[in-house]
C-alpha positions as CSV (number, residue, x, y, z in Angstrom):
1,M,86.7,80.6,68.0
2,R,84.7,78.3,70.4
3,G,85.5,80.8,73.3
4,K,84.1,83.7,71.3
5,A,80.9,81.8,70.4
6,A,80.5,80.9,74.1
7,L,81.0,84.6,75.1
8,V,78.4,85.7,72.6
9,V,75.9,83.1,73.7
10,G,76.5,84.1,77.3
11,L,75.9,87.8,76.6
12,V,72.7,87.1,74.6
13,A,71.4,84.8,77.4
14,G,72.2,87.4,80.0
15,Y,70.5,90.1,78.0
16,V,67.4,88.0,77.5
17,L,67.1,86.9,81.1
18,G,67.8,90.4,82.3
19,A,65.2,91.9,80.1
20,R,62.6,89.4,81.3
21,A,63.5,89.9,85.0
22,G,62.8,93.6,84.7
23,R,63.8,96.7,86.6
24,D,62.7,95.4,90.0
25,R,65.0,92.4,89.9
26,Y,67.8,94.6,88.7
27,E,67.4,96.8,91.7
28,Q,67.4,93.7,94.0
29,I,70.6,92.4,92.5
30,K,72.2,95.9,92.7
31,T,71.2,96.2,96.4
32,Q,72.6,92.7,97.2
33,A,75.8,93.5,95.3
34,G,76.2,96.7,97.3
35,K,75.7,94.8,100.6
36,V,78.4,92.4,99.6
37,W,80.8,95.2,98.5
38,D,80.3,97.0,101.8
39,Q,81.2,93.9,103.9
40,P,84.5,94.4,105.9
41,V,86.0,91.2,104.5
42,V,85.5,92.4,100.9
43,Q,86.8,95.9,101.8
44,G,89.8,94.3,103.5
45,Q,90.6,92.5,100.2
46,V,90.1,95.8,98.3
47,E,92.6,97.5,100.6
48,K,95.1,94.6,100.0
49,V,94.9,95.1,96.3
50,K,95.3,98.9,96.6
51,A,98.3,98.6,98.9
52,F,100.0,96.1,96.5
53,G,99.3,98.2,93.5
54,V,100.7,101.3,95.2
55,S,103.8,99.6,96.4
56,A,104.5,98.0,93.1
57,L,104.0,101.3,91.2
58,K,106.4,103.1,93.5
59,S,109.4,100.9,93.4
60,V,109.5,98.5,90.4
61,P,109.3,100.9,87.4
62,G,112.1,103.1,88.8
63,V,114.3,100.0,89.1
64,V,113.4,98.8,85.6
65,W,114.2,102.2,84.2
66,K,117.6,102.3,86.0
67,G,118.4,98.9,84.7
68,A,117.5,99.8,81.1
69,K,119.8,102.8,81.3
70,S,122.6,100.7,82.7
71,V,122.3,98.1,80.0
72,T,122.1,100.7,77.3
73,G,125.1,102.5,78.7
74,A,127.1,99.3,78.8
75,A,126.1,98.3,75.3
76,S,126.9,101.7,73.8
77,G,130.3,102.2,75.4
78,S,133.7,101.8,73.8
79,G,135.3,98.5,72.8
80,T,134.7,95.7,70.5
81,V,131.2,94.3,69.8
82,Q,132.0,91.3,72.0
83,E,133.2,93.5,74.9
84,R,130.1,95.7,74.7
85,A,127.9,92.6,74.6
86,E,129.6,91.1,77.6
87,R,129.3,94.4,79.5
88,A,125.6,94.6,78.6
89,G,125.0,91.0,79.6
90,R,126.6,91.6,83.0
91,A,124.6,94.8,83.4
92,A,121.4,93.0,82.4
93,K,122.0,90.2,84.9
94,Q,122.7,92.8,87.7
95,S,119.5,94.7,86.7
96,A,117.5,91.5,86.7
97,H,118.6,90.9,90.3
98,E,117.7,94.4,91.3
99,V,114.3,94.1,89.7
100,A,113.7,90.8,91.5
101,D,114.7,92.4,94.8
102,A,112.3,95.3,94.1
103,V,109.5,93.0,93.3
104,E,110.2,90.9,96.4
105,D,110.2,94.1,98.5
106,S,106.9,95.1,96.9
107,V,105.4,91.7,97.8
108,D,106.7,92.1,101.4
109,D,105.2,95.5,101.6
110,A,101.9,94.2,100.2
111,E,101.9,91.4,102.7
112,Q,102.5,93.9,105.5
113,A,99.7,96.1,104.1
114,E,97.5,93.0,103.9
115,K,98.0,92.2,107.6
116,S,97.2,95.8,108.5
117,A,94.1,95.9,106.3
118,T,92.9,92.6,107.7
119,A,93.4,93.9,111.2
120,R,91.5,97.1,110.4
121,A,88.7,95.1,108.8
122,K,88.5,92.8,111.8
123,A,88.5,95.7,114.2
124,K,85.8,97.4,112.1
125,S,83.6,94.4,112.0
126,G,84.1,93.8,115.7
127,S,83.1,97.3,116.5
128,T,80.1,97.1,114.1
129,S,78.8,93.8,115.4
130,S,79.3,94.7,119.1
131,G,77.6,98.1,118.6
132,S,74.4,96.4,117.2
C-alpha cells in the first residue's frame, strides 16, 4: 500500500510541477531527451536489446514447445502411472537441458550482437566526430 501511495504522490507532484513549468520547458526537456536518444552510445544499447530480443524469440520458444510435446507424449504413452511419470520426468529433465542450451545460445548470440553494435556505434561516433 505504501508503494501505491508513493506512486500517486509522485504522479501528482510531476503533474503540478509540469503544469507550472509550462509548454516551453516541456519542449526543452523533449529536445534534450531527443539528443540523448540519438547519441551513438544509447543507440548501441538499443541495438543490443533488439538483437537479444530477436535471438531469444527465434530459438527459445521452439525448444520449449518441443519439450512440452515430448513430456506430454511421454506422460500419455502406455504403461503404469509410475512408468509414465518416470518417462515424463526423464523427458522433462532432457527438455530442461535443451531449453538451458537454447538460452545459453541466445545469450551468446546477444553478446556477439552487442560486440557488433558497439563496434558500429564506435565507428559511427568516430566518423561523426572526425567529420565535424
